[in-house]
N, C-alpha and C positions, 0 to 999 in steps of 0.2 A: 495396456502395455505403455510404459514410459520410454520416450526417446529423448536423449539429450540433444540440445540444439545450440547453435551459436546464439549469443545474446541478441543479435540484431536480425535473426532469421525471420521473426514474426513481428517486427516493429510496425509494419503497416496494419496488421490485425489488432495489435495492442492499441495503437493510436486512434484507430477507428472506434474501438470499444470503450476506451477510457472516458470520454465525455458522457457515456451512458452509465458508467459506474463499474468499478472492479473492487476486489477485496484487498485491503491492506491488513495484514495480521502481525501481531507482536505478542511474544511470550516473555515475561519476566518471572523466572522461577515457576511458581504455581499459578500465577496470574496470566490469563490468556484472553485476548480480545481481538476481534476483527471489526473493521469499519469500512464503509464505502468511501472510495475516493474517486474524484472525477478529474483531478489535476495530477500531472506528473510528466516525466519525460525520460527517455533512455538516450544515452550518449556515450562518448568516450573522452575521459578526462584523466590526467595524471597517469597515462599509460594503462588505464583500467576501464573496463566496461562499467558504466554507472547508471543506476536508476535513481532519479531525484523525485522525492515525494515531499509534500508539505503538510505540516500538522499545526493546527492552532493550539495555543497554550491552554485553552479551555477544554480540550479533548482529553478523555480518559487515556486514550492511546498515547498521547504525548507523555504522560507520566511513565508509562511502560517502556517506551522506546528510549527515554532518557537513561534508563537503567540497563535495558537489554542490549542496546547498540546493534541490533539486527532486526530485520523484518522480512516478510515474504509478501509478494503480490501474486494474487490468483485471479486469472481472467477467464470468465465464461465465454466460450466461443460457440459452442453447440447447444448449451442450455442458456436461457435468458436469465434465470434466477432473479427476475425483477422484484418479486415479493421479498426475498431475502435481502437483496440490495437495498430496498426501501427501508426495511426494518433496521438494517445495519448502518444506514445513513441517517436515521432519525432517533434511534434509541441509544442510550449510553450503556456501555459494558459495566459501569458501576452499578446499574440498576437491574440488568437482566443478563442471563447467559445467552448470548446471541446464537451460539452453536446449538443449544437445546431448542431455543425459541424458533429458529429457522430450519431445524433439522439438517444442519451442516456437519460434515465430518472433518475432523482435524487430522489430516494424514501427515505422518512424519516428514520433515524436510530431509533432503539428501545430505546437506552440508551443515545447515544451521539448526539450532534447537527449536526454532519457531516452526510450527506446522504450516501446511498449505491447505486450502479448502478443496477437499476431495471431489466435489461436484463440478469443479472447474476443469479447464482443458489446457491452459497455458500458465506456466509458473516461473517466477523469478525468486531466487533466494539471495538476500543481500546482507552485507555487513557494513555498518556505518563507518565511513572513512573521513567524513567531514560534515559539519553542520553549521548553519548560518542563520541567525535570527534576522528577520527582515528589518531593515532600517526604514521606518516609515517616511522619513524626510526624503528618501531617494526614490520612492514610488511615484509614478505619474498621478496627477490629480484624478484622472479618469479611473485609475485603478482604485484609488481611495474611495471614490464615490460608488463604484460598482461592486467592490469586494470587501471593503473595510469600514463601512459606515458606523459600525459599532466599535471600531478600534481593536478588534480581536485579530491581531496579525499572526502570520505563520512563522514557523521555523522550518527551514529547508534542510532535509536530510539527504545526503549524497551516499547512497549505498553501493558498494562494489558488488557487482553481480557475480556471485561465486558459484551459482548453478542456474541453469535455465533449461526447461524441458517442457515437453508437450505430451498429452495422452493421445495415443493412436487408436 
């Protein structure tokens, strides 16, 4: 059973799970991909609840989100899904169908056309309201060294949270 929740009702659980990996999913027409993310945040900006995710230009999902302008985030709370998260974090959706490979179900979203991962427990559906390419010169040198030694910077996507819910 699905229960709609306030966007910030499970922030603690999300932020504890995020460094271990959650699923970011994007659909552009017939193209569907999910990937593992370990960075992101939830907040309140422009009088809207916002989920910020970052994607490198080199990722297949970057190509999809640029067209789709929406995404979902699916968080496993009761299932670890570590094997699927590992595959989705190391393989490209250009090369494999991650849903088939990991035996993941693409359940319809409530508001957006991008599905959520049915095996997860906590879900956010988002519509991109702003995006910002990182300005490398503005990042601290410690961030350059630890995260961008290859120069593959991120684009930050600010998604208005249009639905948030949990499986009970």
